[in-house]
KOLBAFI-241419 format. One record per residue: residue number from 1; chain; z, x, y of N, C-alpha, C in turn. Coordinates in steps of 0.001 Angstrom, whole numbers, plus 500000, padded with zeros to 6 digits. Layout:
N
<rec><pos>NUM</pos><unit>A</unit><n_w>Z</n_w><n_u>X</n_u><n_v>Y</n_v><ca_w>Z</ca_w><ca_u>X</ca_u><ca_v>Y</ca_v><c_w>Z</c_w><c_u>X</c_u><c_v>Y</c_v></rec>
...
This chain:
101
<rec><pos>1</pos><unit>A</unit><n_w>049109</n_w><n_u>244058</n_u><n_v>563766</n_v><ca_w>049209</ca_w><ca_u>242754</ca_u><ca_v>563159</ca_v><c_w>050658</c_w><c_u>242487</c_u><c_v>562676</c_v></rec>
<rec><pos>2</pos><unit>A</unit><n_w>051282</n_w><n_u>243491</n_u><n_v>562096</n_v><ca_w>052649</ca_w><ca_u>243330</ca_u><ca_v>561616</ca_v><c_w>053602</c_w><c_u>243044</c_u><c_v>562743</c_v></rec>
<rec><pos>3</pos><unit>A</unit><n_w>053394</n_w><n_u>243744</n_u><n_v>563892</n_v><ca_w>054243</ca_w><ca_u>243562</ca_u><ca_v>565075</ca_v><c_w>054121</c_w><c_u>242143</c_u><c_v>565580</c_v></rec>
<rec><pos>4</pos><unit>A</unit><n_w>052898</n_w><n_u>241572</n_u><n_v>565551</n_v><ca_w>052660</ca_w><ca_u>240208</ca_u><ca_v>565996</ca_v><c_w>053414</c_w><c_u>239237</c_u><c_v>565077</c_v></rec>
<rec><pos>5</pos><unit>A</unit><n_w>053386</n_w><n_u>239472</n_u><n_v>563795</n_v><ca_w>054066</ca_w><ca_u>238617</ca_u><ca_v>562828</ca_v><c_w>055574</c_w><c_u>238610</c_u><c_v>563053</c_v></rec>
<rec><pos>6</pos><unit>A</unit><n_w>056138</n_w><n_u>239804</n_u><n_v>563310</n_v><ca_w>057556</ca_w><ca_u>239863</ca_u><ca_v>563586</ca_v><c_w>057945</c_w><c_u>239200</c_u><c_v>564894</c_v></rec>
<rec><pos>7</pos><unit>A</unit><n_w>057108</n_w><n_u>239359</n_u><n_v>565913</n_v><ca_w>057382</ca_w><ca_u>238684</ca_u><ca_v>567186</ca_v><c_w>057287</c_w><c_u>237165</c_u><c_v>567008</c_v></rec>
<rec><pos>8</pos><unit>A</unit><n_w>056304</n_w><n_u>236712</n_u><n_v>566289</n_v><ca_w>056148</ca_w><ca_u>235286</ca_u><ca_v>566083</ca_v><c_w>057318</c_w><c_u>234723</c_u><c_v>565289</c_v></rec>
<rec><pos>9</pos><unit>A</unit><n_w>057770</n_w><n_u>235444</n_u><n_v>564279</n_v><ca_w>058920</ca_w><ca_u>235014</ca_u><ca_v>563490</ca_v><c_w>060189</c_w><c_u>234949</c_u><c_v>564347</c_v></rec>
<rec><pos>10</pos><unit>A</unit><n_w>060417</n_w><n_u>235925</n_u><n_v>565156</n_v><ca_w>061580</ca_w><ca_u>235960</ca_u><ca_v>566018</ca_v><c_w>061538</c_w><c_u>234798</c_u><c_v>567040</c_v></rec>
<rec><pos>11</pos><unit>A</unit><n_w>060385</n_w><n_u>234573</n_u><n_v>567603</n_v><ca_w>060197</ca_w><ca_u>233469</ca_u><ca_v>568554</ca_v><c_w>060446</c_w><c_u>232137</c_u><c_v>567883</c_v></rec>
<rec><pos>12</pos><unit>A</unit><n_w>059939</n_w><n_u>231965</n_u><n_v>566707</n_v><ca_w>060114</ca_w><ca_u>230715</ca_u><ca_v>565964</ca_v><c_w>061572</c_w><c_u>230466</c_u><c_v>565655</c_v></rec>
<rec><pos>13</pos><unit>A</unit><n_w>062265</n_w><n_u>231499</n_u><n_v>565202</n_v><ca_w>063696</ca_w><ca_u>231406</ca_u><ca_v>564878</ca_v><c_w>064505</c_w><c_u>231057</c_u><c_v>566125</c_v></rec>
<rec><pos>14</pos><unit>A</unit><n_w>064187</n_w><n_u>231740</n_u><n_v>567210</n_v><ca_w>064902</ca_w><ca_u>231463</ca_u><ca_v>568469</ca_v><c_w>064693</c_w><c_u>230035</c_u><c_v>568954</c_v></rec>
<rec><pos>15</pos><unit>A</unit><n_w>063481</n_w><n_u>229532</n_u><n_v>568848</n_v><ca_w>063206</ca_w><ca_u>228153</ca_u><ca_v>569270</ca_v><c_w>063921</c_w><c_u>227157</c_u><c_v>568368</c_v></rec>
<rec><pos>16</pos><unit>A</unit><n_w>063974</n_w><n_u>227409</n_u><n_v>567080</n_v><ca_w>064641</ca_w><ca_u>226531</ca_u><ca_v>566156</ca_v><c_w>066137</c_w><c_u>226449</c_u><c_v>566447</c_v></rec>
<rec><pos>17</pos><unit>A</unit><n_w>066744</n_w><n_u>227589</n_u><n_v>566715</n_v><ca_w>068197</ca_w><ca_u>227594</ca_u><ca_v>567078</ca_v><c_w>068451</c_w><c_u>226924</c_u><c_v>568403</c_v></rec>
<rec><pos>18</pos><unit>A</unit><n_w>067545</n_w><n_u>227089</n_u><n_v>569378</n_v><ca_w>067706</ca_w><ca_u>226420</ca_u><ca_v>570672</ca_v><c_w>067665</c_w><c_u>224914</c_u><c_v>570482</c_v></rec>
<rec><pos>19</pos><unit>A</unit><n_w>066744</n_w><n_u>224419</n_u><n_v>569708</n_v><ca_w>066648</ca_w><ca_u>222967</ca_u><ca_v>569494</ca_v><c_w>067865</c_w><c_u>222440</c_u><c_v>568803</c_v></rec>
<rec><pos>20</pos><unit>A</unit><n_w>068477</n_w><n_u>223156</n_u><n_v>567893</n_v><ca_w>069675</ca_w><ca_u>222715</ca_u><ca_v>567184</ca_v><c_w>070827</c_w><c_u>222656</c_u><c_v>568167</c_v></rec>
<rec><pos>21</pos><unit>A</unit><n_w>070973</n_w><n_u>223628</n_u><n_v>569057</n_v><ca_w>072045</ca_w><ca_u>223609</ca_u><ca_v>570062</ca_v><c_w>071866</c_w><c_u>222477</c_u><c_v>570976</c_v></rec>
<rec><pos>22</pos><unit>A</unit><n_w>070640</n_w><n_u>222228</n_u><n_v>571445</n_v><ca_w>070398</ca_w><ca_u>221100</ca_u><ca_v>572350</ca_v><c_w>070679</c_w><c_u>219798</c_u><c_v>571682</c_v></rec>
<rec><pos>23</pos><unit>A</unit><n_w>070390</n_w><n_u>219643</n_u><n_v>570406</n_v><ca_w>070684</ca_w><ca_u>218402</ca_u><ca_v>569684</ca_v><c_w>072154</c_w><c_u>218166</c_u><c_v>569571</c_v></rec>
<rec><pos>24</pos><unit>A</unit><n_w>072923</n_w><n_u>219221</n_u><n_v>569324</n_v><ca_w>074371</ca_w><ca_u>219108</ca_u><ca_v>569230</ca_v><c_w>074996</c_w><c_u>218696</c_u><c_v>570568</c_v></rec>
<rec><pos>25</pos><unit>A</unit><n_w>074477</n_w><n_u>219274</n_u><n_v>571662</n_v><ca_w>074988</ca_w><ca_u>218975</ca_u><ca_v>572993</ca_v><c_w>074635</c_w><c_u>217509</c_u><c_v>573322</c_v></rec>
<rec><pos>26</pos><unit>A</unit><n_w>073430</n_w><n_u>217087</n_u><n_v>573054</n_v><ca_w>073070</ca_w><ca_u>215713</ca_u><ca_v>573376</ca_v><c_w>073858</c_w><c_u>214739</c_u><c_v>572518</c_v></rec>
<rec><pos>27</pos><unit>A</unit><n_w>074151</n_w><n_u>215066</n_u><n_v>571262</n_v><ca_w>074947</ca_w><ca_u>214207</ca_u><ca_v>570435</ca_v><c_w>076387</c_w><c_u>214093</c_u><c_v>571015</c_v></rec>
<rec><pos>28</pos><unit>A</unit><n_w>076911</n_w><n_u>215229</n_u><n_v>571462</n_v><ca_w>078251</ca_w><ca_u>215214</ca_u><ca_v>572063</ca_v><c_w>078260</c_w><c_u>214370</c_u><c_v>573322</c_v></rec>
<rec><pos>29</pos><unit>A</unit><n_w>077267</n_w><n_u>214502</n_u><n_v>574170</n_v><ca_w>077174</ca_w><ca_u>213693</ca_u><ca_v>575393</ca_v><c_w>077059</c_w><c_u>212202</c_u><c_v>575090</c_v></rec>
<rec><pos>30</pos><unit>A</unit><n_w>076270</n_w><n_u>211910</n_u><n_v>574057</n_v><ca_w>076113</ca_w><ca_u>210513</ca_u><ca_v>573663</ca_v><c_w>077451</c_w><c_u>209916</c_u><c_v>573161</c_v></rec>
<rec><pos>31</pos><unit>A</unit><n_w>078192</n_w><n_u>210688</n_u><n_v>572380</n_v><ca_w>079475</ca_w><ca_u>210214</ca_u><ca_v>571922</ca_v><c_w>080520</c_w><c_u>210075</c_u><c_v>573042</c_v></rec>
<rec><pos>32</pos><unit>A</unit><n_w>080485</n_w><n_u>211002</n_u><n_v>573993</n_v><ca_w>081339</ca_w><ca_u>210869</ca_u><ca_v>575147</ca_v><c_w>080997</c_w><c_u>209619</c_u><c_v>575952</c_v></rec>
<rec><pos>33</pos><unit>A</unit><n_w>079758</n_w><n_u>209301</n_u><n_v>576034</n_v><ca_w>079317</ca_w><ca_u>208081</ca_u><ca_v>576742</ca_v><c_w>079795</c_w><c_u>206839</c_u><c_v>575979</c_v></rec>
<rec><pos>34</pos><unit>A</unit><n_w>079760</n_w><n_u>206887</n_u><n_v>574640</n_v><ca_w>080261</ca_w><ca_u>205787</ca_u><ca_v>573850</ca_v><c_w>081773</c_w><c_u>205598</c_u><c_v>574079</c_v></rec>
<rec><pos>35</pos><unit>A</unit><n_w>082509</n_w><n_u>206708</n_u><n_v>574225</n_v><ca_w>083926</ca_w><ca_u>206612</ca_u><ca_v>574518</ca_v><c_w>084124</c_w><c_u>205907</c_u><c_v>575844</c_v></rec>
<rec><pos>36</pos><unit>A</unit><n_w>083359</n_w><n_u>206282</n_u><n_v>576868</n_v><ca_w>083489</ca_w><ca_u>205668</ca_u><ca_v>578184</ca_v><c_w>083142</c_w><c_u>204180</c_u><c_v>578152</c_v></rec>
<rec><pos>37</pos><unit>A</unit><n_w>082133</n_w><n_u>203824</n_u><n_v>577367</n_v><ca_w>081753</ca_w><ca_u>202426</ca_u><ca_v>577246</ca_v><c_w>082847</c_w><c_u>201650</c_u><c_v>576529</c_v></rec>
<rec><pos>38</pos><unit>A</unit><n_w>083378</n_w><n_u>202224</n_u><n_v>575459</n_v><ca_w>084472</ca_w><ca_u>201588</ca_u><ca_v>574751</ca_v><c_w>085689</c_w><c_u>201408</c_u><c_v>575604</c_v></rec>
<rec><pos>39</pos><unit>A</unit><n_w>085993</n_w><n_u>202418</n_u><n_v>576443</n_v><ca_w>087137</ca_w><ca_u>202303</ca_u><ca_v>577349</ca_v><c_w>086910</c_w><c_u>201181</c_u><c_v>578381</c_v></rec>
<rec><pos>40</pos><unit>A</unit><n_w>085708</n_w><n_u>201110</n_u><n_v>578900</n_v><ca_w>085388</ca_w><ca_u>200116</ca_u><ca_v>579927</ca_v><c_w>085397</c_w><c_u>198699</c_u><c_v>579389</c_v></rec>
<rec><pos>41</pos><unit>A</unit><n_w>085039</n_w><n_u>198543</n_u><n_v>578132</n_v><ca_w>084934</ca_w><ca_u>197199</ca_u><ca_v>577532</ca_v><c_w>086123</c_w><c_u>196890</c_u><c_v>576614</c_v></rec>
<rec><pos>42</pos><unit>A</unit><n_w>087128</n_w><n_u>197750</n_u><n_v>576609</n_v><ca_w>088309</ca_w><ca_u>197571</ca_u><ca_v>575769</ca_v><c_w>087996</c_w><c_u>197446</c_u><c_v>574307</c_v></rec>
<rec><pos>43</pos><unit>A</unit><n_w>087034</n_w><n_u>198258</n_u><n_v>573831</n_v><ca_w>086692</ca_w><ca_u>198250</ca_u><ca_v>572403</ca_v><c_w>087293</c_w><c_u>199523</c_u><c_v>571799</c_v></rec>
<rec><pos>44</pos><unit>A</unit><n_w>088545</n_w><n_u>199399</n_u><n_v>571403</n_v><ca_w>089254</ca_w><ca_u>200567</ca_u><ca_v>570876</ca_v><c_w>088667</c_w><c_u>201096</c_u><c_v>569566</c_v></rec>
<rec><pos>45</pos><unit>A</unit><n_w>088046</n_w><n_u>200240</n_u><n_v>568790</n_v><ca_w>087437</ca_w><ca_u>200695</ca_u><ca_v>567544</ca_v><c_w>086273</c_w><c_u>201636</c_u><c_v>567847</c_v></rec>
<rec><pos>46</pos><unit>A</unit><n_w>085464</n_w><n_u>201321</n_u><n_v>568840</n_v><ca_w>084356</ca_w><ca_u>202184</ca_u><ca_v>569228</ca_v><c_w>084900</c_w><c_u>203545</c_u><c_v>569752</c_v></rec>
<rec><pos>47</pos><unit>A</unit><n_w>085936</n_w><n_u>203480</n_u><n_v>570559</n_v><ca_w>086543</ca_w><ca_u>204710</ca_u><ca_v>571038</ca_v><c_w>087084</c_w><c_u>205549</c_u><c_v>569916</c_v></rec>
<rec><pos>48</pos><unit>A</unit><n_w>087820</n_w><n_u>204931</n_u><n_v>568994</n_v><ca_w>088394</ca_w><ca_u>205677</ca_u><ca_v>567866</ca_v><c_w>087320</c_w><c_u>206357</c_u><c_v>567034</c_v></rec>
<rec><pos>49</pos><unit>A</unit><n_w>086272</n_w><n_u>205577</n_u><n_v>566689</n_v><ca_w>085190</ca_w><ca_u>206162</ca_u><ca_v>565886</ca_v><c_w>084471</c_w><c_u>207307</c_u><c_v>566596</c_v></rec>
<rec><pos>50</pos><unit>A</unit><n_w>084206</n_w><n_u>207131</n_u><n_v>567906</n_v><ca_w>083557</ca_w><ca_u>208157</ca_u><ca_v>568676</ca_v><c_w>084395</c_w><c_u>209400</c_u><c_v>568767</c_v></rec>
<rec><pos>51</pos><unit>A</unit><n_w>085724</n_w><n_u>209213</n_u><n_v>568967</n_v><ca_w>086624</ca_w><ca_u>210365</ca_u><ca_v>569024</ca_v><c_w>086690</c_w><c_u>211095</c_u><c_v>567713</c_v></rec>
<rec><pos>52</pos><unit>A</unit><n_w>086676</n_w><n_u>210348</n_u><n_v>566616</n_v><ca_w>086649</ca_w><ca_u>211016</ca_u><ca_v>565303</ca_v><c_w>085453</c_w><c_u>211928</c_u><c_v>565188</c_v></rec>
<rec><pos>53</pos><unit>A</unit><n_w>084308</n_w><n_u>211453</n_u><n_v>565540</n_v><ca_w>083042</ca_w><ca_u>212242</ca_u><ca_v>565460</ca_v><c_w>083081</c_w><c_u>213415</c_u><c_v>566441</c_v></rec>
<rec><pos>54</pos><unit>A</unit><n_w>083630</n_w><n_u>213188</n_u><n_v>567629</n_v><ca_w>083725</ca_w><ca_u>214267</ca_u><ca_v>568586</ca_v><c_w>084632</c_w><c_u>215375</c_u><c_v>568130</c_v></rec>
<rec><pos>55</pos><unit>A</unit><n_w>085718</n_w><n_u>215018</n_u><n_v>567451</n_v><ca_w>086598</ca_w><ca_u>216041</ca_u><ca_v>566933</ca_v><c_w>085940</c_w><c_u>216898</c_u><c_v>565902</c_v></rec>
<rec><pos>56</pos><unit>A</unit><n_w>084955</n_w><n_u>216363</n_u><n_v>565180</n_v><ca_w>084210</ca_w><ca_u>217144</ca_u><ca_v>564208</ca_v><c_w>083244</c_w><c_u>218078</c_u><c_v>564902</c_v></rec>
<rec><pos>57</pos><unit>A</unit><n_w>082651</n_w><n_u>217610</n_u><n_v>565989</n_v><ca_w>081618</ca_w><ca_u>218387</ca_u><ca_v>566710</ca_v><c_w>082246</c_w><c_u>219439</c_u><c_v>567595</c_v></rec>
<rec><pos>58</pos><unit>A</unit><n_w>083193</n_w><n_u>219020</n_u><n_v>568461</n_v><ca_w>083756</ca_w><ca_u>219890</ca_u><ca_v>569470</ca_v><c_w>085228</c_w><c_u>219622</c_u><c_v>569658</c_v></rec>
<rec><pos>59</pos><unit>A</unit><n_w>086082</n_w><n_u>220089</n_u><n_v>568748</n_v><ca_w>087496</ca_w><ca_u>219722</ca_u><ca_v>568836</ca_v><c_w>088211</c_w><c_u>220331</c_u><c_v>570012</c_v></rec>
<rec><pos>60</pos><unit>A</unit><n_w>087738</n_w><n_u>221443</n_u><n_v>570586</n_v><ca_w>088428</ca_w><ca_u>222129</ca_u><ca_v>571663</ca_v><c_w>087803</c_w><c_u>221849</c_u><c_v>573020</c_v></rec>
<rec><pos>61</pos><unit>A</unit><n_w>086887</n_w><n_u>220906</n_u><n_v>573110</n_v><ca_w>086255</ca_w><ca_u>220579</ca_u><ca_v>574357</ca_v><c_w>087241</c_w><c_u>219839</c_u><c_v>575263</c_v></rec>
<rec><pos>62</pos><unit>A</unit><n_w>087371</n_w><n_u>220251</n_u><n_v>576557</n_v><ca_w>088334</ca_w><ca_u>219573</ca_u><ca_v>577428</ca_v><c_w>088058</c_w><c_u>218081</c_u><c_v>577594</c_v></rec>
<rec><pos>63</pos><unit>A</unit><n_w>086804</n_w><n_u>217688</n_u><n_v>577585</n_v><ca_w>086493</ca_w><ca_u>216235</ca_u><ca_v>577726</ca_v><c_w>086944</c_w><c_u>215464</c_u><c_v>576480</c_v></rec>
<rec><pos>64</pos><unit>A</unit><n_w>086865</n_w><n_u>216050</n_u><n_v>575357</n_v><ca_w>087321</ca_w><ca_u>215408</ca_u><ca_v>574097</ca_v><c_w>088862</c_w><c_u>215313</c_u><c_v>574124</c_v></rec>
<rec><pos>65</pos><unit>A</unit><n_w>089503</n_w><n_u>216394</n_u><n_v>574558</n_v><ca_w>090976</ca_w><ca_u>216367</ca_u><ca_v>574622</ca_v><c_w>091447</c_w><c_u>215298</c_u><c_v>575603</c_v></rec>
<rec><pos>66</pos><unit>A</unit><n_w>090798</n_w><n_u>215226</n_u><n_v>576780</n_v><ca_w>091157</ca_w><ca_u>214223</ca_u><ca_v>577770</ca_v><c_w>090916</c_w><c_u>212796</c_u><c_v>577232</c_v></rec>
<rec><pos>67</pos><unit>A</unit><n_w>089826</n_w><n_u>212590</n_u><n_v>576505</n_v><ca_w>089539</ca_w><ca_u>211270</ca_u><ca_v>575969</ca_v><c_w>090584</c_w><c_u>210878</c_u><c_v>574933</c_v></rec>
<rec><pos>68</pos><unit>A</unit><n_w>091012</n_w><n_u>211866</n_u><n_v>574079</n_v><ca_w>092027</ca_w><ca_u>211578</ca_u><ca_v>573072</ca_v><c_w>093363</c_w><c_u>211205</c_u><c_v>573741</c_v></rec>
<rec><pos>69</pos><unit>A</unit><n_w>093686</n_w><n_u>211902</n_u><n_v>574836</n_v><ca_w>094915</ca_w><ca_u>211583</ca_u><ca_v>575571</ca_v><c_w>094832</c_w><c_u>210189</c_u><c_v>576176</c_v></rec>
<rec><pos>70</pos><unit>A</unit><n_w>093716</n_w><n_u>209846</n_u><n_v>576783</n_v><ca_w>093568</ca_w><ca_u>208515</ca_u><ca_v>577370</ca_v><c_w>093710</c_w><c_u>207454</c_u><c_v>576327</c_v></rec>
<rec><pos>71</pos><unit>A</unit><n_w>093119</n_w><n_u>207698</n_u><n_v>575118</n_v><ca_w>093210</ca_w><ca_u>206722</ca_u><ca_v>574030</ca_v><c_w>094635</c_w><c_u>206504</c_u><c_v>573610</c_v></rec>
<rec><pos>72</pos><unit>A</unit><n_w>095383</n_w><n_u>207622</n_u><n_v>573429</n_v><ca_w>096769</ca_w><ca_u>207484</ca_u><ca_v>572986</ca_v><c_w>097621</c_w><c_u>206766</c_u><c_v>574031</c_v></rec>
<rec><pos>73</pos><unit>A</unit><n_w>097374</n_w><n_u>207090</n_u><n_v>575328</n_v><ca_w>098127</ca_w><ca_u>206427</ca_u><ca_v>576376</ca_v><c_w>097791</c_w><c_u>204955</c_u><c_v>576461</c_v></rec>
<rec><pos>74</pos><unit>A</unit><n_w>096562</n_w><n_u>204601</n_u><n_v>576239</n_v><ca_w>096140</ca_w><ca_u>203205</ca_u><ca_v>576242</ca_v><c_w>096779</c_w><c_u>202435</c_u><c_v>575101</c_v></rec>
<rec><pos>75</pos><unit>A</unit><n_w>096972</n_w><n_u>203110</n_u><n_v>573995</n_v><ca_w>097654</ca_w><ca_u>202494</ca_u><ca_v>572840</ca_v><c_w>099167</c_w><c_u>202427</c_u><c_v>573065</c_v></rec>
<rec><pos>76</pos><unit>A</unit><n_w>099669</n_w><n_u>203114</n_u><n_v>574037</n_v><ca_w>101114</ca_w><ca_u>203104</ca_u><ca_v>574336</ca_v><c_w>101883</c_w><c_u>204182</c_u><c_v>573636</c_v></rec>
<rec><pos>77</pos><unit>A</unit><n_w>101170</n_w><n_u>205126</n_u><n_v>573032</n_v><ca_w>101812</ca_w><ca_u>206184</ca_u><ca_v>572260</ca_v><c_w>101898</c_w><c_u>207434</c_u><c_v>573152</c_v></rec>
<rec><pos>78</pos><unit>A</unit><n_w>102884</n_w><n_u>207451</n_u><n_v>574030</n_v><ca_w>102998</ca_w><ca_u>208605</ca_u><ca_v>574950</ca_v><c_w>103402</c_w><c_u>209884</c_u><c_v>574216</c_v></rec>
<rec><pos>79</pos><unit>A</unit><n_w>104109</n_w><n_u>209736</n_u><n_v>573110</n_v><ca_w>104526</ca_w><ca_u>210923</ca_u><ca_v>572334</ca_v><c_w>103297</c_w><c_u>211633</c_u><c_v>571765</c_v></rec>
<rec><pos>80</pos><unit>A</unit><n_w>102350</n_w><n_u>210899</n_u><n_v>571263</n_v><ca_w>101111</ca_w><ca_u>211494</ca_u><ca_v>570727</ca_v><c_w>100303</c_w><c_u>212148</c_u><c_v>571848</c_v></rec>
<rec><pos>81</pos><unit>A</unit><n_w>100224</n_w><n_u>211501</n_u><n_v>572990</n_v><ca_w>099528</ca_w><ca_u>212067</ca_u><ca_v>574169</ca_v><c_w>100200</c_w><c_u>213361</c_u><c_v>574595</c_v></rec>
<rec><pos>82</pos><unit>A</unit><n_w>101526</n_w><n_u>213372</n_u><n_v>574620</n_v><ca_w>102257</ca_w><ca_u>214580</ca_u><ca_v>575014</ca_v><c_w>102007</c_w><c_u>215716</c_u><c_v>574004</c_v></rec>
<rec><pos>83</pos><unit>A</unit><n_w>101946</n_w><n_u>215365</n_u><n_v>572720</n_v><ca_w>101686</ca_w><ca_u>216362</ca_u><ca_v>571704</ca_v><c_w>100293</c_w><c_u>216977</c_u><c_v>571865</c_v></rec>
<rec><pos>84</pos><unit>A</unit><n_w>099292</n_w><n_u>216137</n_u><n_v>572204</n_v><ca_w>097941</ca_w><ca_u>216643</ca_u><ca_v>572476</ca_v><c_w>097982</c_w><c_u>217562</c_u><c_v>573691</c_v></rec>
<rec><pos>85</pos><unit>A</unit><n_w>098680</n_w><n_u>217144</n_u><n_v>574736</n_v><ca_w>098762</ca_w><ca_u>217889</ca_u><ca_v>576001</ca_v><c_w>099447</c_w><c_u>219242</c_u><c_v>575773</c_v></rec>
<rec><pos>86</pos><unit>A</unit><n_w>100544</n_w><n_u>219282</n_u><n_v>575021</n_v><ca_w>101228</ca_w><ca_u>220541</ca_u><ca_v>574818</ca_v><c_w>100494</c_w><c_u>221469</c_u><c_v>573839</c_v></rec>
<rec><pos>87</pos><unit>A</unit><n_w>099629</n_w><n_u>220920</n_u><n_v>573027</n_v><ca_w>098859</ca_w><ca_u>221733</ca_u><ca_v>572111</ca_v><c_w>097645</c_w><c_u>222403</c_u><c_v>572756</c_v></rec>
<rec><pos>88</pos><unit>A</unit><n_w>097355</n_w><n_u>221988</n_u><n_v>573974</n_v><ca_w>096168</ca_w><ca_u>222508</ca_u><ca_v>574639</ca_v><c_w>096627</c_w><c_u>223587</c_u><c_v>575629</c_v></rec>
<rec><pos>89</pos><unit>A</unit><n_w>095903</n_w><n_u>224715</n_u><n_v>575678</n_v><ca_w>096324</ca_w><ca_u>225847</ca_u><ca_v>576504</ca_v><c_w>095733</c_w><c_u>225801</c_u><c_v>577922</c_v></rec>
<rec><pos>90</pos><unit>A</unit><n_w>094533</n_w><n_u>225263</n_u><n_v>578061</n_v><ca_w>093856</ca_w><ca_u>225251</ca_u><ca_v>579367</ca_v><c_w>094101</c_w><c_u>223949</c_u><c_v>580057</c_v></rec>
<rec><pos>91</pos><unit>A</unit><n_w>095307</n_w><n_u>223732</n_u><n_v>580584</n_v><ca_w>095684</ca_w><ca_u>222456</ca_u><ca_v>581178</ca_v><c_w>094779</c_w><c_u>222044</c_u><c_v>582309</c_v></rec>
<rec><pos>92</pos><unit>A</unit><n_w>094393</n_w><n_u>223030</n_u><n_v>583139</n_v><ca_w>093618</ca_w><ca_u>222680</ca_u><ca_v>584326</ca_v><c_w>092258</c_w><c_u>222093</c_u><c_v>583943</c_v></rec>
<rec><pos>93</pos><unit>A</unit><n_w>091638</n_w><n_u>222535</n_u><n_v>582875</n_v><ca_w>090355</ca_w><ca_u>221975</ca_u><ca_v>582468</ca_v><c_w>090503</c_w><c_u>220537</c_u><c_v>581989</c_v></rec>
<rec><pos>94</pos><unit>A</unit><n_w>091553</n_w><n_u>220259</n_u><n_v>581243</n_v><ca_w>091787</ca_w><ca_u>218878</ca_u><ca_v>580766</ca_v><c_w>092179</c_w><c_u>217991</c_u><c_v>581928</c_v></rec>
<rec><pos>95</pos><unit>A</unit><n_w>092960</n_w><n_u>218516</n_u><n_v>582856</n_v><ca_w>093359</ca_w><ca_u>217717</ca_u><ca_v>584004</ca_v><c_w>092147</c_w><c_u>217320</c_u><c_v>584828</c_v></rec>
<rec><pos>96</pos><unit>A</unit><n_w>091181</n_w><n_u>218212</n_u><n_v>584987</n_v><ca_w>089971</ca_w><ca_u>217860</ca_u><ca_v>585719</ca_v><c_w>089172</c_w><c_u>216803</c_u><c_v>585012</c_v></rec>
<rec><pos>97</pos><unit>A</unit><n_w>089179</n_w><n_u>216804</n_u><n_v>583673</n_v><ca_w>088468</ca_w><ca_u>215781</ca_u><ca_v>582892</ca_v><c_w>089177</c_w><c_u>214424</c_u><c_v>582971</c_v></rec>
<rec><pos>98</pos><unit>A</unit><n_w>090493</n_w><n_u>214427</n_u><n_v>583106</n_v><ca_w>091223</ca_w><ca_u>213205</ca_u><ca_v>583269</ca_v><c_w>090990</c_w><c_u>212599</c_u><c_v>584664</c_v></rec>
<rec><pos>99</pos><unit>A</unit><n_w>090963</n_w><n_u>213460</n_u><n_v>585654</n_v><ca_w>090751</ca_w><ca_u>213002</ca_u><ca_v>587022</ca_v><c_w>089309</c_w><c_u>212482</c_u><c_v>587184</c_v></rec>
<rec><pos>100</pos><unit>A</unit><n_w>088347</n_w><n_u>213209</n_u><n_v>586595</n_v><ca_w>086934</ca_w><ca_u>212814</ca_u><ca_v>586710</ca_v><c_w>086373</c_w><c_u>212600</c_u><c_v>585319</c_v></rec>
<rec><pos>101</pos><unit>A</unit><n_w>086632</n_w><n_u>211401</n_u><n_v>584692</n_v><ca_w>086150</ca_w><ca_u>211162</ca_u><ca_v>583317</ca_v><c_w>084651</c_w><c_u>211043</c_u><c_v>583204</c_v></rec>
C-alpha cells in the first residue's frame, strides 16, 4: 500500500510539472503570435508589450531575440538592433528565425 501511495504521489507531481511546462510554452507561442499580428498590422504598442512579456518568460529564445531585432529595425534604431545581435552567441539560430519568422 505504501509503494502505491509513493507511485501515485510521483505520478501526480510529474503530471503537475508537465502541465506547467505546457502552459508556459503555449503562453510563449501565443505572445509570439501577438508579435506577428502586431508586425503585420503596424501596431507597435502590441509588439512592444508582447516583447516585454516574452523577455520575462524566455529571454534567450532565438525567436524572441529575432523579434526584438525586427522591432528595433522597424523603429529605425539600428544601433539597438546591432547591440542585440552582438549580445547573442548563437547567431545561426537567430538568423533562421529572422528568415522564417
